FIBA-359163 format. One line per field, with one value per residue (C-alpha): residue in one letter; chain; z, x, y. Coordinates in Angstrom, 1 decimal. Last residue first. Example, Ala and Ser with C-alpha at 12.3 -4.5 7.8 and 13.67 -1.06 7.14 Angstrom:
BEGIN
residu: (S; A)
chaine: (A; A)
z: (7.1; 7.8)
x: (13.7; 12.3)
y: (-1.1; -4.5)
//
This chain:
BEGIN
residu: (H; R; T; C; D; A; P; Q; F; T; V; T; R; G; V; R; D; Y; G; I; L; F; N; N; Q; S; L; N; G; Y; I; A; L; S; S; A; S; A; F; T; F; C; V; E; S; D; A; A; E; I; F; L; N; G; L; S; L; N; V; D; A; G; K; F; H; V; T; V; D; P; A; G; I; Q; Q; P; D; S; A; K; F; C; L; G; L; G; S; T; P; N; D; I; R; T; A; N; V; A; N; V; V; E; A; E; L; R; S; Y; F; D; P; P; L; L; T; L; T; T; G; S; D; I; I; I; N; G; E; Q; V; S; S; G; E; T; F; P; I; R; T; R; G; V; S; I; A; E; L; T; L; F; Y; F; T; N; P; E; G; A; V; L; P; T; S; V; A; G; K; G; S; V; V; A; K; S; G; F; N; L; K; S; T; T; D; N; S; S; S; S; F; F; P; V; L; C; Y; S; F; K; G; S; I; S; S; S; I; Q; T; V; L; S; A; T; G; G; G; L; G; I; I; G; S; E; E; P; Q; F; S; G; G; N; N; H; G; C; G; I; I; T; K; P; L; V; V; S; S; S; T; T; S; A; L; T; L; T; E; T; A; I; D; G; N; T; F; S; G; D; G; Y; N; A; S; Y; E; C; V; A; T; T; S; S; S; S; C; T; T; L; D; I; S; T; C; V; S; S; S; C; S; V; T; K; Y; T; S; S; K; S; S; D; F; L; P; D; K; Q; T; Y; C; S; T; C; P; K; C; Q; T; W; I; L; D; S; G; T; D; A; I; A; L; I; K; V; P; P; T; G; L; A; F; E; M; L; Y; E; A; G; S; A; T; I; N; A; E; A; A; N; T; S; V; S; A; S; S; N; K; T; K; F; F; H; N; A; R; N; I; S; R; R; V; A; A; T; I; R; Q; T; P; T; L; T; P; N; Y; F; P; S; K; P; S; D; R; H; I; L; E; L; T; F; G; K; V; A; E; A; V; E; P; I; N; S; V; C; V; L; L; L; I; L; I; A; T; T; S; C; S; A; M)
chaine: (A; A; A; A; A; A; A; A; A; A; A; A; A; A; A; A; A; A; A; A; A; A; A; A; A; A; A; A; A; A; A; A; A; A; A; A; A; A; A; A; A; A; A; A; A; A; A; A; A; A; A; A; A; A; A; A; A; A; A; A; A; A; A; A; A; A; A; A; A; A; A; A; A; A; A; A; A; A; A; A; A; A; A; A; A; A; A; A; A; A; A; A; A; A; A; A; A; A; A; A; A; A; A; A; A; A; A; A; A; A; A; A; A; A; A; A; A; A; A; A; A; A; A; A; A; A; A; A; A; A; A; A; A; A; A; A; A; A; A; A; A; A; A; A; A; A; A; A; A; A; A; A; A; A; A; A; A; A; A; A; A; A; A; A; A; A; A; A; A; A; A; A; A; A; A; A; A; A; A; A; A; A; A; A; A; A; A; A; A; A; A; A; A; A; A; A; A; A; A; A; A; A; A; A; A; A; A; A; A; A; A; A; A; A; A; A; A; A; A; A; A; A; A; A; A; A; A; A; A; A; A; A; A; A; A; A; A; A; A; A; A; A; A; A; A; A; A; A; A; A; A; A; A; A; A; A; A; A; A; A; A; A; A; A; A; A; A; A; A; A; A; A; A; A; A; A; A; A; A; A; A; A; A; A; A; A; A; A; A; A; A; A; A; A; A; A; A; A; A; A; A; A; A; A; A; A; A; A; A; A; A; A; A; A; A; A; A; A; A; A; A; A; A; A; A; A; A; A; A; A; A; A; A; A; A; A; A; A; A; A; A; A; A; A; A; A; A; A; A; A; A; A; A; A; A; A; A; A; A; A; A; A; A; A; A; A; A; A; A; A; A; A; A; A; A; A; A; A; A; A; A; A; A; A; A; A; A; A; A; A; A; A; A; A; A; A; A; A; A; A; A; A; A; A; A; A; A; A; A; A; A; A; A; A; A; A; A; A; A; A; A; A; A; A; A; A; A; A; A; A; A; A; A; A; A; A; A; A; A; A; A; A; A; A; A)
z: (9.7; 12.1; 9.6; 6.0; 7.6; 5.4; 2.9; 1.3; -2.1; -3.2; -6.6; -7.5; -9.0; -6.5; -6.7; -7.1; -4.5; -4.5; -1.4; -1.2; 1.9; 1.1; 2.2; -0.7; -3.8; -6.4; -5.2; -6.1; -9.8; -12.0; -15.2; -18.6; -22.2; -25.7; -24.6; -21.7; -19.9; -16.4; -12.6; -9.6; -9.8; -8.7; -5.7; -6.3; -4.3; -3.2; -4.9; -5.4; -2.8; -3.8; -5.3; -5.9; -3.5; -1.0; -1.5; -1.1; -3.8; -3.8; -5.4; -7.3; -7.4; -9.9; -13.0; -12.1; -11.5; -9.7; -8.2; -7.9; -5.1; -6.5; -4.8; -3.7; -4.1; -1.0; 0.6; -1.7; 0.3; -0.9; -3.7; -7.3; -9.5; -11.5; -14.3; -16.4; -13.4; -14.1; -10.6; -12.1; -13.3; -16.5; -17.1; -13.4; -13.6; -10.8; -8.2; -7.7; -9.1; -11.0; -14.7; -14.0; -13.1; -15.9; -18.3; -16.8; -17.3; -20.9; -21.9; -19.8; -22.1; -24.9; -24.1; -22.7; -18.9; -15.9; -12.4; -11.3; -9.1; -10.4; -8.6; -6.5; -10.0; -11.0; -14.9; -17.2; -19.7; -18.3; -20.3; -23.0; -22.5; -25.2; -28.2; -29.7; -26.9; -24.2; -20.4; -19.8; -18.1; -15.2; -14.4; -11.1; -9.2; -11.4; -12.3; -14.0; -15.9; -16.9; -15.9; -16.2; -14.1; -15.4; -12.9; -14.7; -15.0; -17.0; -20.0; -21.5; -19.8; -17.3; -15.2; -11.6; -11.0; -9.2; -5.3; -3.2; 1.0; 2.4; 5.8; 5.9; 3.9; 3.0; 3.9; 3.6; 7.1; 6.4; 3.3; 3.0; 3.9; 2.7; 4.9; 4.6; 6.7; 8.8; 9.3; 5.9; 7.8; 9.3; 6.5; 3.5; 0.3; 1.2; 2.0; 3.8; 1.4; 2.3; 0.8; 0.1; -0.3; -1.0; -3.2; -0.5; 1.4; 1.8; -1.9; -3.0; -2.0; -5.1; -6.9; -4.3; -4.7; -8.4; -10.8; -11.5; -13.4; -11.5; -10.4; -6.9; -8.0; -5.2; -6.7; -6.9; -4.4; -5.0; -2.8; -5.3; -7.8; -11.4; -14.3; -16.4; -15.1; -14.2; -14.5; -11.7; -11.0; -9.0; -9.8; -7.5; -7.1; -3.3; -1.5; 2.2; 2.6; 6.3; 7.5; 10.5; 14.3; 13.9; 13.1; 12.0; 9.7; 8.7; 6.0; 5.2; 1.6; 1.2; -1.8; -5.2; -8.2; -11.9; -13.1; -13.8; -16.0; -15.8; -18.1; -18.4; -21.7; -21.1; -21.9; -19.9; -21.3; -19.5; -19.2; -17.3; -16.7; -15.9; -15.0; -17.0; -15.4; -18.6; -21.0; -24.1; -22.4; -22.2; -21.4; -21.7; -19.9; -21.1; -20.6; -17.8; -18.4; -19.2; -16.1; -13.6; -15.3; -14.7; -17.8; -17.5; -14.0; -11.3; -8.8; -5.3; -2.2; 1.2; 2.6; 1.7; 1.9; -1.9; -2.5; -1.8; -1.8; -3.1; 0.2; 0.5; -1.0; -4.7; -7.3; -10.6; -11.4; -13.9; -13.7; -10.4; -8.2; -5.9; -6.3; -7.2; -6.3; -7.9; -7.0; -11.0; -11.6; -12.3; -12.2; -8.4; -7.1; -3.9; -4.7; -2.8; 0.4; 1.0; 4.9; 4.5; 6.2; 7.7; 5.3; 2.3; 1.8; 3.9; 3.4; 3.6; 1.0; -1.1; -2.5; -5.4; -8.5; -11.3; -11.5; -15.0; -16.2; -19.5; -20.2; -19.4; -21.2; -20.0; -17.3; -18.8; -19.4; -22.5; -22.2; -25.2; -27.5; -30.8; -28.9; -27.9; -24.9; -23.6; -24.5; -22.9; -19.7; -20.0; -21.6; -17.8; -15.9; -17.4; -17.0; -13.6; -12.4; -14.3; -12.4; -8.7; -9.6; -9.8; -6.6; -4.7; -5.7; -5.0; -1.8; -1.5; -1.4; 1.2; 3.4; 0.5; 0.8; -1.1; 1.7; 2.8; 6.4; 6.3; 3.4; -0.4; -1.2; 0.2; 2.5; 2.8; 5.8; 5.9; 7.4; 7.7; 7.3; 6.9; 6.4; 7.0; 2.9; 2.8; -1.0; -3.8; -6.5; -10.3; -12.5; -11.7; -13.0; -16.6; -18.9; -16.5; -18.2; -16.3; -16.2; -15.4; -15.3; -18.5; -21.1; -24.4; -25.1; -24.4; -26.3; -25.6; -24.7)
x: (12.0; 13.3; 12.7; 13.7; 17.3; 18.3; 20.6; 18.8; 17.9; 16.2; 14.0; 13.5; 11.1; 11.1; 6.7; 6.9; 9.3; 9.6; 11.6; 13.3; 14.5; 16.4; 16.5; 15.5; 15.3; 17.5; 15.0; 11.9; 12.9; 14.3; 13.0; 14.6; 12.6; 13.3; 14.1; 14.5; 17.5; 17.8; 18.8; 18.4; 21.8; 21.3; 22.9; 22.0; 23.2; 19.4; 17.4; 16.9; 19.2; 19.1; 22.1; 22.5; 20.2; 21.3; 25.0; 24.3; 24.1; 25.8; 23.6; 25.5; 23.1; 23.6; 22.3; 21.6; 25.0; 23.9; 26.9; 28.0; 30.9; 31.5; 30.6; 32.9; 30.2; 30.2; 28.4; 25.4; 24.7; 24.3; 26.8; 26.7; 25.9; 23.3; 23.0; 19.1; 16.6; 14.1; 14.7; 16.0; 19.2; 20.2; 23.7; 24.9; 28.3; 30.9; 32.6; 34.3; 32.6; 34.3; 34.8; 30.5; 30.0; 32.0; 30.2; 26.7; 27.1; 27.9; 25.1; 22.8; 23.8; 23.4; 20.1; 17.8; 17.7; 15.7; 15.4; 14.0; 10.7; 8.9; 5.8; 8.0; 8.7; 11.2; 11.5; 14.5; 15.7; 14.2; 16.8; 19.1; 22.7; 24.8; 26.9; 24.5; 22.4; 24.0; 24.4; 28.1; 29.6; 32.3; 34.9; 36.4; 34.1; 31.2; 29.8; 26.6; 26.3; 24.2; 20.0; 17.7; 14.6; 10.8; 8.3; 5.4; 1.9; 2.7; 2.7; 4.8; 7.8; 8.5; 11.7; 12.0; 16.2; 18.1; 19.0; 21.4; 20.9; 24.2; 23.8; 20.9; 17.5; 14.4; 10.9; 8.3; 6.8; 6.0; 4.0; 3.7; 5.2; 4.6; 6.0; 6.9; 5.7; 8.2; 7.4; 9.5; 12.4; 14.6; 13.6; 14.7; 12.9; 10.9; 14.0; 11.6; 10.8; 11.1; 8.6; 8.3; 6.2; 5.9; 3.9; 3.5; 1.1; -1.3; -1.1; -0.6; -4.0; -5.2; -2.2; -0.6; -3.9; -4.2; -6.3; -3.9; -1.5; 2.4; 1.2; 0.1; -3.3; -4.9; -5.9; -9.3; -10.6; -8.0; -8.1; -10.3; -7.3; -7.6; -7.4; -10.6; -13.8; -15.1; -18.4; -19.7; -16.6; -17.0; -13.8; -12.6; -12.5; -11.6; -14.7; -13.3; -9.9; -9.6; -6.5; -6.7; -4.8; -1.6; 2.1; 0.6; -2.1; -4.9; -6.3; -10.0; -11.6; -14.8; -15.9; -16.1; -17.2; -16.7; -18.3; -18.2; -15.9; -13.0; -11.4; -9.1; -8.5; -4.6; -3.8; -6.4; -9.3; -10.6; -13.9; -14.9; -18.5; -19.8; -23.6; -26.0; -27.1; -26.2; -28.1; -25.9; -26.4; -24.1; -21.2; -17.7; -14.5; -10.8; -9.1; -10.2; -10.7; -14.5; -15.3; -13.5; -15.1; -18.8; -21.0; -20.8; -22.0; -19.7; -21.3; -21.8; -21.1; -20.9; -23.7; -22.6; -25.1; -26.0; -22.5; -22.2; -18.5; -17.8; -18.1; -14.0; -13.2; -14.0; -15.1; -15.0; -17.8; -20.5; -23.5; -22.5; -24.7; -22.7; -19.1; -15.8; -12.7; -11.0; -8.4; -7.1; -3.6; -1.6; 2.7; 3.2; 0.6; -0.5; -3.0; -6.2; -7.3; -10.6; -12.4; -16.1; -16.5; -19.8; -19.4; -17.6; -14.2; -11.7; -7.8; -5.3; -2.6; -1.2; 2.3; 3.9; 2.2; 1.1; -2.5; -4.4; -2.1; 0.0; 0.5; 3.6; 6.8; 8.9; 11.4; 15.2; 14.8; 13.2; 10.9; 9.0; 8.9; 6.7; 3.8; 6.4; 5.8; 2.4; 3.2; 6.5; 5.4; 3.0; 5.4; 7.4; 4.7; 4.0; 8.3; 8.1; 5.0; 6.9; 10.3; 7.8; 6.7; 10.0; 11.1; 8.2; 8.7; 12.2; 11.3; 9.0; 5.3; 3.4; 2.9; 0.7; 0.5; -1.9; -4.1; -0.8; 0.1; 2.6; 4.7; 4.6; 2.2; 4.6; 2.5; 2.5; 2.0; 0.9; 2.3; 1.6; 2.4; 0.4; -3.5; -5.5; -6.5; -7.6; -8.8; -8.1; -10.8; -9.6; -10.2; -6.9; -4.7; -6.1; -5.4; -5.9; -4.5; -6.5; -4.4; -5.5; -3.0; -2.1; -3.2; -5.2; -6.5; -9.9; -11.2; -10.8; -14.0)
y: (-58.7; -61.9; -64.6; -61.9; -61.9; -58.6; -57.7; -54.2; -53.5; -50.6; -49.7; -46.3; -44.2; -41.7; -41.3; -45.4; -45.9; -49.8; -51.6; -55.1; -55.8; -58.7; -62.3; -64.1; -61.6; -64.3; -66.9; -64.4; -64.2; -61.4; -61.9; -61.5; -61.1; -62.5; -66.3; -68.0; -69.5; -70.4; -68.7; -70.6; -73.2; -76.4; -78.8; -82.7; -85.2; -85.9; -83.6; -79.7; -78.6; -74.6; -72.8; -68.7; -66.4; -69.2; -68.9; -65.3; -62.6; -59.3; -56.6; -53.6; -50.8; -47.4; -49.3; -53.1; -54.8; -58.4; -59.9; -63.5; -64.7; -68.2; -71.4; -74.0; -76.9; -78.5; -75.3; -75.8; -79.1; -83.0; -82.5; -83.5; -80.2; -78.8; -76.7; -76.5; -77.1; -80.2; -81.8; -84.9; -83.5; -84.8; -83.8; -83.6; -81.5; -82.5; -80.0; -77.3; -74.4; -71.3; -73.1; -73.8; -70.2; -68.8; -71.1; -70.5; -66.7; -67.0; -69.2; -67.1; -63.9; -65.9; -67.7; -64.5; -64.6; -66.3; -65.7; -68.6; -68.3; -66.2; -64.4; -62.0; -60.1; -57.8; -57.1; -56.9; -55.0; -51.4; -49.4; -51.3; -51.4; -50.9; -51.5; -54.5; -55.5; -55.5; -57.2; -57.3; -60.3; -59.2; -61.8; -61.3; -63.8; -64.1; -60.7; -60.1; -57.2; -53.9; -54.9; -51.7; -52.6; -52.6; -53.1; -54.9; -53.5; -50.4; -53.2; -51.8; -49.7; -47.4; -47.7; -48.0; -46.5; -48.4; -48.4; -49.7; -50.3; -51.9; -49.7; -47.6; -47.3; -49.2; -46.9; -49.6; -49.1; -45.3; -46.1; -49.9; -53.3; -57.0; -59.4; -63.2; -65.7; -68.3; -71.9; -72.8; -70.9; -73.5; -76.3; -74.0; -73.8; -71.0; -68.6; -65.8; -62.5; -59.6; -56.8; -53.8; -50.8; -46.8; -44.5; -41.7; -44.7; -42.2; -41.1; -44.3; -46.2; -46.9; -47.6; -49.7; -52.2; -52.1; -50.7; -47.7; -50.2; -50.9; -54.3; -55.6; -57.1; -59.2; -62.2; -64.4; -67.1; -69.7; -73.2; -74.6; -74.0; -72.0; -74.4; -73.3; -71.1; -68.1; -66.6; -64.3; -62.0; -59.2; -57.0; -54.6; -50.8; -50.1; -47.7; -48.0; -49.2; -50.4; -51.2; -53.8; -52.5; -52.1; -53.5; -57.5; -55.3; -57.8; -55.7; -54.8; -53.7; -52.0; -51.9; -50.7; -52.1; -53.6; -56.5; -60.1; -62.1; -64.4; -67.0; -70.0; -71.1; -71.9; -68.2; -66.5; -64.7; -61.4; -59.9; -56.6; -55.1; -51.8; -51.7; -50.4; -46.7; -44.6; -47.3; -48.9; -52.0; -55.1; -52.8; -54.0; -53.9; -54.8; -51.6; -49.1; -45.2; -45.7; -47.8; -45.3; -42.2; -43.3; -44.0; -47.6; -47.8; -49.2; -51.6; -50.5; -53.0; -51.4; -52.7; -56.3; -59.1; -58.8; -58.9; -62.7; -63.6; -67.0; -69.8; -71.3; -74.4; -73.0; -74.8; -73.0; -70.8; -70.4; -67.8; -67.0; -65.1; -64.8; -64.0; -65.0; -62.5; -60.0; -57.0; -55.8; -55.0; -58.3; -58.8; -58.0; -61.1; -61.6; -64.6; -64.4; -65.5; -64.0; -63.6; -61.9; -58.4; -57.0; -54.7; -56.1; -57.8; -59.5; -59.8; -62.6; -62.8; -65.8; -65.8; -68.0; -66.8; -68.7; -69.4; -69.0; -71.1; -71.3; -74.7; -76.8; -77.6; -80.9; -79.4; -79.2; -75.4; -73.4; -70.0; -69.0; -65.9; -65.6; -63.3; -61.0; -58.7; -60.0; -63.6; -63.2; -62.6; -65.1; -67.6; -66.3; -67.9; -70.9; -71.2; -70.5; -72.3; -75.4; -74.3; -74.2; -77.8; -79.3; -77.8; -78.8; -82.5; -82.5; -81.3; -84.6; -84.0; -85.9; -82.7; -81.0; -77.2; -75.4; -74.1; -72.6; -72.3; -75.4; -72.9; -74.0; -71.5; -68.9; -67.1; -63.2; -61.1; -57.5; -54.7; -51.0; -47.4; -44.2; -45.1; -41.8; -41.4; -44.6; -45.0; -42.8; -42.7; -43.8; -41.0; -39.1; -41.8; -41.9; -44.9; -47.7; -50.9; -54.0; -57.3; -60.4; -63.4; -65.9; -63.3; -63.3; -60.0; -58.8; -55.9; -52.2; -49.9)
//
């Protein structure tokens, strides 16, 4: 059994896909709601916060999350923006998803996370649990809950598992620590998971592998019941139902800092509902990388107007040099490359730069609306796919008379964040190994 490494988001790396049972063979295509944590529909929503406070908090969450990603790839890496450094926290993702667990089903609201694999929730009996607003899941009241034994192929294929007994009937356990001292420990089990589809009747997924946490603590918040992993590892939801959805999922993220759309939920699609094609659709290869939880793409360059800025290490472009992540707000780029990008943006924008922006973002201009700054055309050149960003992808109104760039400087690892993905239908084909981008009005999709 592998030991538990320090991480910011629980990651289960499974060695053998064939050891994980396939669930919901009859599932073909369905759509779920994604609730942004700053939406009025979210339990995290605080109506007293100003837009500036929400944006500042989102910047800090990006730093926390990126530091976790960097620690996973490179223990000496760090992120830098004008915002104060924050501790790495266990809960840094941006979107929530509702599902039900067990028979009879118990409603759970969890973080939906493309940077995580395991589906887990707090469970009774609880040796030590953080305060949670919703009742803890009581597995003893579910007729479909079944623990996984230490001798099973599922347990022996899962990293971060332990067994407290050498008995073949002992329960397979998991244990993970987070970078801020948060932790979760519990049993690996199978259970019926029910998803409330917006396009069909509820989707029932029997024998789904989950983590039932009996000892959890740290910086988890009362609104959080757990995590539903959407990453590339074999414990994630999308992998467990992969054959029934043909390896396809997609999402369309509503611009959550826009007053005209903050009451509208984003959408997460699976299977036949997740096909992205037609006018404006461009595809780039999905690159295998470590850890396999993350989704790696190849960024070749970014153009500002007619100036193309190559994204190279030495004389060539490295394959899989950027992670696409729905849980990171900003797009984060290595310092040298970001400096060249920022210089071109500053030269192209017709507005006064603010030296000490209140939002914590690095590049801001004096203006009351992004439309006033004369922003240039910006194209992100992925391998085989040129993605033309809109004004809303590039700049946000971060404070009174303060319009800020949604890209920032980071170290060692690049992340393509969710502000750059707003109003795009983004499809992941894990069989064909592609990610497809198509411009869309996500409030209507």
